[in-house]
C-alpha positions, 0 to 999 in steps of 0.5 A: 756896574761891569758884569762883564768882559769881553777883550783881549787878555794881555797879561795873566797869573794864578790870581789875576788877569789883565784884560784890554778893551777898547785901549782900556786894561782892567784888573781882574781877580780870577779863582784857579777854576776860572784860570786853568780855562783862560786862553794864552795871552793876546788872545780873546777872552769873556769874562763874567763879572762881579763888581765890588765897589769899596771907599778906596777902590773898586775890584772886579772879580772874573768867572769862565762861567755864568754858575761861577760867577752866582756860586761867588756871590752867594758865597760872601752872602755867608756872613764872615765870607768876603771874596777872598775866601769866596775866591779861594773857596772856587779855587779849591772845587767846582761850582757844580761840586760846591752846589751839590757839598752844600745842599748835601750838607758834606761838611767833610768835602767842604772842609776839605778846601784849605781856608775853610773850618767847621764853622765856615762849612756849617755855616755856608750850608745852614745859610745856602742850602735853600737858596742853592736848591731854588736857583738849581732845579737839576740839584734839586731834581737829584737831591730828591731822586737820591733821597727817595733811593736811599730811603726805598733801599733802606726801607727794603733792608729792614723788611729783610731784616724782619723777614729773616727773624721770622716776621710776616712781610706785611706785618712788617712792611706795614710797622715799618711804613708807620715808624717812617710816616711818624718819625720827626728824625733822620732815620738810619737803618739801626734806628728803623730796626730798634723801633720796628723790634720794639713796635712788634714785640708789643 
C-alpha cells in the first residue's frame, strides 16, 4: 500500500500528475488545492497518497498535506461519495474549511461546492461531525468556545429585553437559566423570550 511518494514531478495538470521515483512514473490524481501547491515540472515533490485497489486498476490519489488526505478518507467513508466526488469537493474547499462546515452544520457552504447537493451535504454532516470532532481537537475547542459565546450573548440579550419590559434582573435571570437548563431543543432568542414571558406571566 503506497502512503507517500517522494520524487520528481515530470508532468502536471489540474486533475492528475506524474511523479518519477527510482525510474518509475506514478500517475496520481490530485485536487485543485494540491495542484496550486505543486512546484514546476522537473522539481522534487512529496505527496501523501491514498491507494485505491480495484479489480481492474490501482488508483493513486495525492495530497499536499496529511490533513487533506485525512479529509478525503473521511469523505469516501460516507455512503454515496466516491473518490471522484471527494476530489471534486476538495477542489472547492480547503480541508480546514470542510471540517468546520461539517461540524457547524453549514449546509450552505457545502452545497455551494459544484456537484454537492443538499442530501449529500446533509449526509456528510450527519455521518462525519462526530468523526471530525474526535480527530481535530482544535476544531472541537473552537466549536465549544463559539457555542458558549453565542449562548452567553443570547442570555444577555434576553435578560436586557426582560429588564426593559419592567421585570427585575434577578427574577428574569433565574427564569432564563431555568428555561435553558430544562430545554431539550435548540433555543433562539425569540423562543427564549416567549418561554420566559410565559413563565413570568404565571
